[in-house]
N, CA, C and O atoms as a Tinker XYZ file with bonds, in Angstrom:
   424  protein
     1  N      0.838000   -1.188000    0.000000    73     2
     2  CA     0.000000    0.000000    0.000000    64     1     3
     3  C      0.880000    1.247000    0.000000    63     2     4     5
     4  O      1.963000    1.260000    0.584000    81     3
     5  N      0.407000    2.266000   -0.648000    73     3     6
     6  CA     1.157000    3.509000   -0.723000    64     5     7
     7  C      0.850000    4.440000    0.429000    63     6     8     9
     8  O      0.067000    4.109000    1.319000    81     7
     9  N      1.480000    5.623000    0.407000    73     7    10
    10  CA     1.291000    6.584000    1.493000    64     9    11
    11  C     -0.145000    7.068000    1.639000    63    10    12    13
    12  O     -0.539000    7.500000    2.722000    81    11
    13  N     -0.937000    7.005000    0.566000    73    11    14
    14  CA    -2.323000    7.445000    0.655000    64    13    15
    15  C     -3.157000    6.512000    1.537000    63    14    16    17
    16  O     -4.244000    6.886000    1.977000    81    15
    17  N     -2.660000    5.311000    1.796000    73    15    18
    18  CA    -3.361000    4.344000    2.640000    64    17    19
    19  C     -2.764000    4.269000    4.045000    63    18    20    21
    20  O     -3.220000    3.469000    4.862000    81    19
    21  N     -1.782000    5.065000    4.331000    73    19    22
    22  CA    -1.109000    5.040000    5.628000    64    21    23
    23  C     -1.968000    5.722000    6.696000    63    22    24    25
    24  O     -2.401000    6.863000    6.533000    81    23
    25  N     -2.200000    5.004000    7.778000    73    23    26
    26  CA    -2.892000    5.577000    8.935000    64    25    27
    27  C     -1.849000    6.124000    9.901000    63    26    28    29
    28  O     -0.915000    5.414000   10.271000    81    27
    29  N     -1.998000    7.364000   10.305000    73    27    30
    30  CA    -1.159000    7.985000   11.331000    64    29    31
    31  C     -1.996000    8.141000   12.597000    63    30    32    33
    32  O     -3.220000    8.247000   12.525000    81    31
    33  N     -1.341000    8.155000   13.748000    73    31    34
    34  CA    -2.051000    8.229000   15.022000    64    33    35
    35  C     -2.938000    9.473000   15.129000    63    34    36    37
    36  O     -4.068000    9.374000   15.607000    81    35
    37  N     -2.451000   10.638000   14.694000    73    35    38
    38  CA    -3.255000   11.864000   14.799000    64    37    39
    39  C     -4.561000   11.746000   14.023000    63    38    40    41
    40  O     -5.624000   12.107000   14.528000    81    39
    41  N     -4.480000   11.241000   12.797000    73    39    42
    42  CA    -5.683000   11.072000   11.984000    64    41    43
    43  C     -6.621000   10.050000   12.619000    63    42    44    45
    44  O     -7.838000   10.237000   12.614000    81    43
    45  N     -6.065000    8.974000   13.163000    73    43    46
    46  CA    -6.865000    7.936000   13.808000    64    45    47
    47  C     -7.580000    8.476000   15.040000    63    46    48    49
    48  O     -8.759000    8.191000   15.253000    81    47
    49  N     -6.875000    9.248000   15.843000    73    47    50
    50  CA    -7.506000    9.836000   17.035000    64    49    51
    51  C     -8.625000   10.800000   16.648000    63    50    52    53
    52  O     -9.679000   10.822000   17.282000    81    51
    53  N     -8.393000   11.591000   15.611000    73    51    54
    54  CA    -9.430000   12.513000   15.146000    64    53    55
    55  C    -10.667000   11.749000   14.696000    63    54    56    57
    56  O    -11.791000   12.127000   15.026000    81    55
    57  N    -10.456000   10.666000   13.934000    73    55    58
    58  CA   -11.589000    9.858000   13.491000    64    57    59
    59  C    -12.309000    9.236000   14.685000    63    58    60    61
    60  O    -13.539000    9.253000   14.736000    81    59
    61  N    -11.571000    8.690000   15.639000    73    59    62
    62  CA   -12.197000    8.087000   16.825000    64    61    63
    63  C    -12.997000    9.112000   17.621000    63    62    64    65
    64  O    -14.082000    8.805000   18.114000    81    63
    65  N    -12.469000   10.324000   17.748000    73    63    66
    66  CA   -13.199000   11.388000   18.445000    64    65    67
    67  C    -14.496000   11.724000   17.708000    63    66    68    69
    68  O    -15.541000   11.902000   18.333000    81    67
    69  N    -14.425000   11.809000   16.383000    73    67    70
    70  CA   -15.624000   12.088000   15.589000    64    69    71
    71  C    -16.631000   10.950000   15.701000    63    70    72    73
    72  O    -17.832000   11.187000   15.834000    81    71
    73  N    -16.137000    9.711000   15.646000    73    71    74
    74  CA   -17.015000    8.553000   15.793000    64    73    75
    75  C    -17.691000    8.546000   17.157000    63    74    76    77
    76  O    -18.905000    8.375000   17.260000    81    75
    77  N    -16.896000    8.733000   18.193000    73    75    78
    78  CA   -17.443000    8.724000   19.559000    64    77    79
    79  C    -18.535000    9.773000   19.705000    63    78    80    81
    80  O    -19.605000    9.491000   20.245000    81    79
    81  N    -18.268000   10.970000   19.229000    73    79    82
    82  CA   -19.233000   12.060000   19.330000    64    81    83
    83  C    -20.516000   11.730000   18.564000    63    82    84    85
    84  O    -21.614000   11.907000   19.090000    81    83
    85  N    -20.380000   11.252000   17.325000    73    83    86
    86  CA   -21.547000   10.932000   16.498000    64    85    87
    87  C    -22.360000    9.792000   17.096000    63    86    88    89
    88  O    -23.591000    9.829000   17.091000    81    87
    89  N    -21.665000    8.774000   17.613000    73    87    90
    90  CA   -22.353000    7.610000   18.179000    64    89    91
    91  C    -23.091000    7.995000   19.457000    63    90    92    93
    92  O    -24.231000    7.579000   19.664000    81    91
    93  N    -22.452000    8.783000   20.308000    73    91    94
    94  CA   -23.098000    9.205000   21.553000    64    93    95
    95  C    -24.266000   10.141000   21.251000    63    94    96    97
    96  O    -25.333000   10.020000   21.853000    81    95
    97  N    -24.063000   11.082000   20.310000    73    95    98
    98  CA   -25.150000   11.997000   19.958000    64    97    99
    99  C    -26.336000   11.250000   19.354000    63    98   100   101
   100  O    -27.482000   11.659000   19.537000    81    99
   101  N    -26.073000   10.169000   18.644000    73    99   102
   102  CA   -27.144000    9.364000   18.062000    64   101   103
   103  C    -27.822000    8.487000   19.114000    63   102   104   105
   104  O    -28.820000    7.826000   18.827000    81   103
   105  N    -27.278000    8.483000   20.331000    73   103   106
   106  CA   -27.776000    7.649000   21.426000    64   105   107
   107  C    -27.853000    6.187000   21.003000    63   106   108   109
   108  O    -28.826000    5.488000   21.286000    81   107
   109  N    -26.793000    5.744000   20.314000    73   107   110
   110  CA   -26.753000    4.378000   19.805000    64   109   111
   111  C    -26.394000    3.356000   20.872000    63   110   112   113
   112  O    -26.641000    2.164000   20.690000    81   111
   113  N    -25.814000    3.803000   21.985000    73   111   114
   114  CA   -25.491000    2.877000   23.074000    64   113   115
   115  C    -24.130000    2.227000   22.979000    63   114   116   117
   116  O    -23.904000    1.171000   23.569000    81   115
   117  N    -23.212000    2.847000   22.240000    73   115   118
   118  CA   -21.869000    2.297000   22.073000    64   117   119
   119  C    -20.800000    3.347000   22.381000    63   118   120   121
   120  O    -21.074000    4.546000   22.411000    81   119
   121  N    -19.587000    2.870000   22.608000    73   119   122
   122  CA   -18.379000    3.691000   22.665000    64   121   123
   123  C    -17.378000    3.072000   21.690000    63   122   124   125
   124  O    -17.551000    1.941000   21.237000    81   123
   125  N    -16.321000    3.840000   21.375000    73   123   126
   126  CA   -15.243000    3.310000   20.533000    64   125   127
   127  C    -13.910000    3.503000   21.231000    63   126   128   129
   128  O    -13.759000    4.372000   22.089000    81   127
   129  N    -12.938000    2.670000   20.845000    73   127   130
   130  CA   -11.588000    2.759000   21.396000    64   129   131
   131  C    -10.586000    2.402000   20.311000    63   130   132   133
   132  O    -10.810000    1.486000   19.520000    81   131
   133  N     -9.487000    3.128000   20.283000    73   131   134
   134  CA    -8.403000    2.867000   19.342000    64   133   135
   135  C     -7.606000    1.655000   19.805000    63   134   136   137
   136  O     -7.382000    1.475000   21.002000    81   135
   137  N     -7.178000    0.824000   18.858000    73   135   138
   138  CA    -6.392000   -0.369000   19.183000    64   137   139
   139  C     -5.395000   -0.636000   18.063000    63   138   140   141
   140  O     -5.340000    0.103000   17.080000    81   139
   141  N     -4.615000   -1.687000   18.219000    73   139   142
   142  CA    -3.730000   -2.147000   17.163000    64   141   143
   143  C     -2.472000   -1.326000   16.973000    63   142   144   145
   144  O     -2.063000   -0.564000   17.849000    81   143
   145  N     -1.866000   -1.498000   15.806000    73   143   146
   146  CA    -0.549000   -0.905000   15.547000    64   145   147
   147  C     -0.554000    0.615000   15.523000    63   146   148   149
   148  O      0.450000    1.236000   15.870000    81   147
   149  N     -1.664000    1.231000   15.120000    73   147   150
   150  CA    -1.713000    2.698000   15.130000    64   149   151
   151  C     -1.607000    3.200000   16.564000    63   150   152   153
   152  O     -0.993000    4.239000   16.810000    81   151
   153  N     -2.187000    2.487000   17.500000    73   151   154
   154  CA    -2.097000    2.876000   18.905000    64   153   155
   155  C     -0.689000    2.676000   19.443000    63   154   156   157
   156  O     -0.123000    3.597000   20.030000    81   155
   157  N     -0.104000    1.485000   19.255000    73   155   158
   158  CA     1.186000    1.218000   19.907000    64   157   159
   159  C      2.401000    1.626000   19.079000    63   158   160   161
   160  O      3.463000    1.887000   19.644000    81   159
   161  N      2.269000    1.689000   17.746000    73   159   162
   162  CA     3.411000    2.050000   16.916000    64   161   163
   163  C      3.304000    3.472000   16.361000    63   162   164   165
   164  O      4.308000    4.100000   16.027000    81   163
   165  N      2.057000    3.969000   16.270000    73   163   166
   166  CA     1.841000    5.317000   15.762000    64   165   167
   167  C      1.441000    5.392000   14.307000    63   166   168   169
   168  O      1.132000    6.473000   13.806000    81   167
   169  N      1.441000    4.242000   13.605000    73   167   170
   170  CA     1.067000    4.219000   12.199000    64   169   171
   171  C      0.757000    2.787000   11.760000    63   170   172   173
   172  O      1.111000    1.821000   12.436000    81   171
   173  N      0.089000    2.677000   10.616000    73   171   174
   174  CA    -0.147000    1.381000    9.985000    64   173   175
   175  C     -0.359000    1.603000    8.496000    63   174   176   177
   176  O     -1.049000    2.537000    8.087000    81   175
   177  N      0.239000    0.740000    7.696000    73   175   178
   178  CA     0.000000    0.803000    6.257000    64   177   179
   179  C     -1.023000   -0.251000    5.824000    63   178   180   181
   180  O     -1.222000   -0.483000    4.631000    81   179
   181  N     -1.670000   -0.885000    6.809000    73   179   182
   182  CA    -2.671000   -1.907000    6.515000    64   181   183
   183  C     -4.079000   -1.436000    6.854000    63   182   184   185
   184  O     -4.943000   -1.361000    5.981000    81   183
   185  N     -4.307000   -1.120000    8.130000    73   183   186
   186  CA    -5.662000   -0.762000    8.554000    64   185   187
   187  C     -5.635000   -0.014000    9.880000    63   186   188   189
   188  O     -4.594000    0.124000   10.522000    81   187
   189  N     -6.802000    0.458000   10.266000    73   187   190
   190  CA    -7.016000    1.077000   11.566000    64   189   191
   191  C     -7.942000    0.159000   12.344000    63   190   192   193
   192  O     -9.021000   -0.181000   11.859000    81   191
   193  N     -7.542000   -0.249000   13.544000    73   191   194
   194  CA    -8.368000   -1.109000   14.390000    64   193   195
   195  C     -9.104000   -0.247000   15.400000    63   194   196   197
   196  O     -8.493000    0.488000   16.175000    81   195
   197  N    -10.438000   -0.349000   15.379000    73   195   198
   198  CA   -11.286000    0.390000   16.313000    64   197   199
   199  C    -12.189000   -0.612000   17.018000    63   198   200   201
   200  O    -12.907000   -1.377000   16.374000    81   199
   201  N    -12.145000   -0.600000   18.338000    73   199   202
   202  CA   -12.999000   -1.466000   19.144000    64   201   203
   203  C    -14.326000   -0.746000   19.368000    63   202   204   205
   204  O    -14.354000    0.442000   19.689000    81   203
   205  N    -15.421000   -1.482000   19.195000    73   203   206
   206  CA   -16.764000   -0.953000   19.440000    64   205   207
   207  C    -17.354000   -1.771000   20.577000    63   206   208   209
   208  O    -17.415000   -2.999000   20.505000    81   207
   209  N    -17.792000   -1.075000   21.640000    73   207   210
   210  CA   -18.329000   -1.800000   22.790000    64   209   211
   211  C    -19.554000   -1.089000   23.345000    63   210   212   213
   212  O    -19.736000    0.113000   23.147000    81   211
   213  N    -20.393000   -1.850000   24.044000    73   211   214
   214  CA   -21.643000   -1.333000   24.590000    64   213   215
   215  C    -21.362000   -0.375000   25.732000    63   214   216   217
   216  O    -20.513000   -0.637000   26.585000    81   215
   217  N    -22.083000    0.735000   25.741000    73   215   218
   218  CA   -21.919000    1.790000   26.736000    64   217   219
   219  C    -22.768000    1.483000   27.967000    63   218   220   221
   220  O    -23.986000    1.663000   27.960000    81   219
   221  N    -22.096000    1.014000   29.030000    73   219   222
   222  CA   -22.762000    0.766000   30.309000    64   221   223
   223  C    -23.984000   -0.108000   30.182000    63   222   224   225
   224  O    -23.947000   -1.157000   29.539000    81   223
   225  N    -25.072000    0.326000   30.799000    73   223   226
   226  CA   -26.310000   -0.450000   30.782000    64   225   227
   227  C    -27.271000    0.041000   29.708000    63   226   228   229
   228  O    -28.433000   -0.365000   29.685000    81   227
   229  N    -26.801000    0.908000   28.822000    73   227   230
   230  CA   -27.643000    1.435000   27.757000    64   229   231
   231  C    -27.917000    0.337000   26.736000    63   230   232   233
   232  O    -27.008000   -0.411000   26.376000    81   231
   233  N    -29.133000    0.233000   26.276000    73   231   234
   234  CA   -29.481000   -0.751000   25.253000    64   233   235
   235  C    -28.916000   -0.284000   23.913000    63   234   236   237
   236  O    -29.260000    0.803000   23.449000    81   235
   237  N    -28.053000   -1.087000   23.283000    73   235   238
   238  CA   -27.442000   -0.665000   22.022000    64   237   239
   239  C    -28.414000   -0.762000   20.843000    63   238   240   241
   240  O    -29.233000   -1.678000   20.771000    81   239
   241  N    -28.306000    0.193000   19.931000    73   239   242
   242  CA   -29.125000    0.222000   18.725000    64   241   243
   243  C    -28.211000    0.170000   17.517000    63   242   244   245
   244  O    -27.569000    1.159000   17.162000    81   243
   245  N    -28.161000   -1.003000   16.888000    73   243   246
   246  CA   -27.241000   -1.191000   15.774000    64   245   247
   247  C    -27.567000   -0.276000   14.593000    63   246   248   249
   248  O    -26.656000    0.224000   13.933000    81   247
   249  N    -28.836000   -0.054000   14.324000    73   247   250
   250  CA   -29.199000    0.804000   13.198000    64   249   251
   251  C    -28.714000    2.234000   13.420000    63   250   252   253
   252  O    -28.284000    2.895000   12.475000    81   251
   253  N    -28.780000    2.714000   14.658000    73   251   254
   254  CA   -28.285000    4.056000   14.971000    64   253   255
   255  C    -26.761000    4.115000   14.872000    63   254   256   257
   256  O    -26.198000    5.127000   14.455000    81   255
   257  N    -26.100000    3.022000   15.258000    73   255   258
   258  CA   -24.646000    2.954000   15.131000    64   257   259
   259  C    -24.250000    3.045000   13.662000    63   258   260   261
   260  O    -23.367000    3.825000   13.306000    81   259
   261  N    -24.892000    2.257000   12.811000    73   259   262
   262  CA   -24.572000    2.276000   11.382000    64   261   263
   263  C    -24.813000    3.662000   10.787000    63   262   264   265
   264  O    -24.027000    4.129000    9.964000    81   263
   265  N    -25.880000    4.309000   11.195000    73   263   266
   266  CA   -26.171000    5.663000   10.715000    64   265   267
   267  C    -25.066000    6.640000   11.136000    63   266   268   269
   268  O    -24.634000    7.471000   10.337000    81   267
   269  N    -24.613000    6.540000   12.381000    73   267   270
   270  CA   -23.541000    7.417000   12.875000    64   269   271
   271  C    -22.235000    7.162000   12.130000    63   270   272   273
   272  O    -21.507000    8.106000   11.823000    81   271
   273  N    -21.927000    5.891000   11.834000    73   271   274
   274  CA   -20.714000    5.563000   11.086000    64   273   275
   275  C    -20.744000    6.216000    9.709000    63   274   276   277
   276  O    -19.739000    6.761000    9.253000    81   275
   277  N    -21.880000    6.160000    9.061000    73   275   278
   278  CA   -22.009000    6.748000    7.721000    64   277   279
   279  C    -21.951000    8.273000    7.762000    63   278   280   281
   280  O    -21.382000    8.894000    6.864000    81   279
   281  N    -22.531000    8.877000    8.789000    73   279   282
   282  CA   -22.502000   10.342000    8.922000    64   281   283
   283  C    -21.065000   10.833000    9.022000    63   282   284   285
   284  O    -20.726000   11.877000    8.466000    81   283
   285  N    -20.224000   10.090000    9.724000    73   283   286
   286  CA   -18.813000   10.455000    9.897000    64   285   287
   287  C    -18.025000   10.236000    8.606000    63   286   288   289
   288  O    -16.958000   10.824000    8.428000    81   287
   289  N    -18.537000    9.402000    7.710000    73   287   290
   290  CA   -17.871000    9.190000    6.430000    64   289   291
   291  C    -17.387000    7.783000    6.177000    63   290   292   293
   292  O    -16.708000    7.543000    5.179000    81   291
   293  N    -17.717000    6.833000    7.057000    73   291   294
   294  CA   -17.322000    5.448000    6.831000    64   293   295
   295  C    -18.327000    4.775000    5.900000    63   294   296   297
   296  O    -19.515000    5.096000    5.911000    81   295
   297  N    -17.831000    3.842000    5.099000    73   295   298
   298  CA   -18.685000    3.044000    4.229000    64   297   299
   299  C    -18.286000    1.580000    4.367000    63   298   300   301
   300  O    -17.105000    1.275000    4.537000    81   299
   301  N    -19.266000    0.663000    4.295000    73   299   302
   302  CA   -18.928000   -0.760000    4.379000    64   301   303
   303  C    -18.016000   -1.147000    3.223000    63   302   304   305
   304  O    -18.252000   -0.752000    2.082000    81   303
   305  N    -16.975000   -1.920000    3.518000    73   303   306
   306  CA   -15.997000   -2.274000    2.501000    64   305   307
   307  C    -16.063000   -3.732000    2.097000    63   306   308   309
   308  O    -15.764000   -4.069000    0.951000    81   307
   309  N    -16.447000   -4.596000    3.009000    73   307   310
   310  CA   -16.442000   -6.027000    2.707000    64   309   311
   311  C    -17.441000   -6.728000    3.612000    63   310   312   313
   312  O    -17.938000   -6.155000    4.582000    81   311
   313  N    -17.719000   -7.953000    3.284000    73   311   314
   314  CA   -18.635000   -8.741000    4.102000    64   313   315
   315  C    -18.053000   -8.967000    5.488000    63   314   316   317
   316  O    -16.838000   -8.957000    5.682000    81   315
   317  N    -18.938000   -9.168000    6.434000    73   315   318
   318  CA   -18.484000   -9.460000    7.800000    64   317   319
   319  C    -17.816000  -10.833000    7.826000    63   318   320   321
   320  O    -18.110000  -11.708000    7.012000    81   319
   321  N    -16.930000  -10.986000    8.767000    73   319   322
   322  CA   -16.376000  -12.313000    9.002000    64   321   323
   323  C    -16.137000  -12.462000   10.487000    63   322   324   325
   324  O    -15.877000  -11.487000   11.192000    81   323
   325  N    -16.229000  -13.687000   10.952000    73   323   326
   326  CA   -16.025000  -13.947000   12.369000    64   325   327
   327  C    -14.601000  -14.431000   12.597000    63   326   328   329
   328  O    -14.107000  -15.307000   11.887000    81   327
   329  N    -13.953000  -13.854000   13.591000    73   327   330
   330  CA   -12.615000  -14.299000   13.974000    64   329   331
   331  C    -12.735000  -15.266000   15.129000    63   330   332   333
   332  O    -12.692000  -14.864000   16.292000    81   331
   333  N    -12.885000  -16.532000   14.816000    73   331   334
   334  CA   -13.157000  -17.543000   15.840000    64   333   335
   335  C    -12.077000  -17.596000   16.911000    63   334   336   337
   336  O    -12.368000  -17.877000   18.073000    81   335
   337  N    -10.826000  -17.325000   16.525000    73   335   338
   338  CA    -9.728000  -17.414000   17.477000    64   337   339
   339  C     -9.898000  -16.422000   18.622000    63   338   340   341
   340  O     -9.548000  -16.730000   19.762000    81   339
   341  N    -10.427000  -15.246000   18.338000    73   339   342
   342  CA   -10.555000  -14.203000   19.357000    64   341   343
   343  C    -11.983000  -14.028000   19.842000    63   342   344   345
   344  O    -12.244000  -13.148000   20.662000    81   343
   345  N    -12.916000  -14.840000   19.359000    73   343   346
   346  CA   -14.304000  -14.742000   19.758000    64   345   347
   347  C    -14.801000  -13.301000   19.596000    63   346   348   349
   348  O    -15.297000  -12.692000   20.544000    81   347
   349  N    -14.660000  -12.779000   18.401000    73   347   350
   350  CA   -15.062000  -11.407000   18.127000    64   349   351
   351  C    -15.735000  -11.349000   16.762000    63   350   352   353
   352  O    -15.639000  -12.287000   15.970000    81   351
   353  N    -16.394000  -10.273000   16.506000    73   351   354
   354  CA   -16.954000  -10.021000   15.201000    64   353   355
   355  C    -16.218000   -8.826000   14.620000    63   354   356   357
   356  O    -16.081000   -7.796000   15.281000    81   355
   357  N    -15.750000   -8.955000   13.403000    73   355   358
   358  CA   -15.005000   -7.885000   12.756000    64   357   359
   359  C    -15.759000   -7.465000   11.504000    63   358   360   361
   360  O    -16.167000   -8.307000   10.704000    81   359
   361  N    -15.941000   -6.170000   11.340000    73   359   362
   362  CA   -16.506000   -5.633000   10.115000    64   361   363
   363  C    -15.461000   -4.744000    9.474000    63   362   364   365
   364  O    -14.769000   -3.988000   10.156000    81   363
   365  N    -15.355000   -4.839000    8.167000    73   363   366
   366  CA   -14.389000   -4.032000    7.427000    64   365   367
   367  C    -15.138000   -2.878000    6.773000    63   366   368   369
   368  O    -16.063000   -3.077000    5.986000    81   367
   369  N    -14.711000   -1.667000    7.122000    73   367   370
   370  CA   -15.281000   -0.446000    6.563000    64   369   371
   371  C    -14.140000    0.339000    5.924000    63   370   372   373
   372  O    -12.974000   -0.035000    6.053000    81   371
   373  N    -14.476000    1.421000    5.238000    73   371   374
   374  CA   -13.463000    2.298000    4.656000    64   373   375
   375  C    -13.731000    3.740000    5.047000    63   374   376   377
   376  O    -14.867000    4.158000    5.271000    81   375
   377  N    -12.637000    4.477000    5.119000    73   375   378
   378  CA   -12.704000    5.906000    5.397000    64   377   379
   379  C    -11.668000    6.585000    4.512000    63   378   380   381
   380  O    -10.472000    6.330000    4.649000    81   379
   381  N    -12.117000    7.441000    3.613000    73   379   382
   382  CA   -11.211000    8.114000    2.673000    64   381   383
   383  C    -10.309000    7.125000    1.935000    63   382   384   385
   384  O     -9.124000    7.388000    1.731000    81   383
   385  N    -10.877000    5.989000    1.539000    73   383   386
   386  CA   -10.118000    4.989000    0.797000    64   385   387
   387  C     -9.197000    4.122000    1.632000    63   386   388   389
   388  O     -8.428000    3.330000    1.088000    81   387
   389  N     -9.265000    4.264000    2.957000    73   387   390
   390  CA    -8.408000    3.472000    3.846000    64   389   391
   391  C     -9.273000    2.494000    4.658000    63   390   392   393
   392  O    -10.416000    2.780000    5.014000    81   391
   393  N     -8.680000    1.343000    4.928000    73   391   394
   394  CA    -9.387000    0.292000    5.636000    64   393   395
   395  C     -9.518000    0.604000    7.132000    63   394   396   397
   396  O     -8.575000    1.054000    7.782000    81   395
   397  N    -10.734000    0.345000    7.652000    73   395   398
   398  CA   -11.003000    0.457000    9.086000    64   397   399
   399  C    -11.649000   -0.847000    9.520000    63   398   400   401
   400  O    -12.712000   -1.212000    9.016000    81   399
   401  N    -11.014000   -1.557000   10.455000    73   399   402
   402  CA   -11.589000   -2.771000   11.008000    64   401   403
   403  C    -12.299000   -2.422000   12.305000    63   402   404   405
   404  O    -11.677000   -1.947000   13.255000    81   403
   405  N    -13.605000   -2.660000   12.339000    73   403   406
   406  CA   -14.380000   -2.457000   13.557000    64   405   407
   407  C    -14.487000   -3.800000   14.269000    63   406   408   409
   408  O    -15.045000   -4.756000   13.729000    81   407
   409  N    -13.951000   -3.866000   15.478000    73   407   410
   410  CA   -13.941000   -5.099000   16.269000    64   409   411
   411  C    -14.997000   -4.968000   17.357000    63   410   412   413
   412  O    -14.861000   -4.140000   18.258000    81   411
   413  N    -16.037000   -5.773000   17.279000    73   411   414
   414  CA   -17.146000   -5.688000   18.210000    64   413   415
   415  C    -16.913000   -6.611000   19.401000    63   414   416   417
   416  O    -16.694000   -7.811000   19.236000    81   415
   417  N    -16.963000   -6.043000   20.589000    73   415   418
   418  CA   -16.869000   -6.856000   21.803000    64   417   419
   419  C    -18.256000   -7.364000   22.152000    63   418   420   421
   420  O    -19.243000   -6.635000   22.048000    81   419
   421  N    -18.320000   -8.610000   22.562000    73   419   422
   422  CA   -19.612000   -9.177000   22.939000    64   421   423
   423  C    -19.757000   -9.233000   24.436000    63   422   424
   424  O    -20.786000   -9.684000   24.940000    81   423
């Protein structure tokens, strides 16, 4: 991948802040957290890992979450797949042509 696909920590934090704000304002019942190589190394030429988890005792609304993701500028990139090794659900989305992996905690 070229430099146009490179995720830097500053850009990732800005996106996470925008996601968090949009998701909370939509009252979707979720929070987000930065993870993976962008968090610990400061960059990634592969993807951005974002953890999505339920906010306290609030009932989560998946349709509101999807709406908030789209408002921020994310678009679905590929079919969902289950990562059996980690007991998680991962969805692949894109933001400005770059891959974003949303890791859902159950």
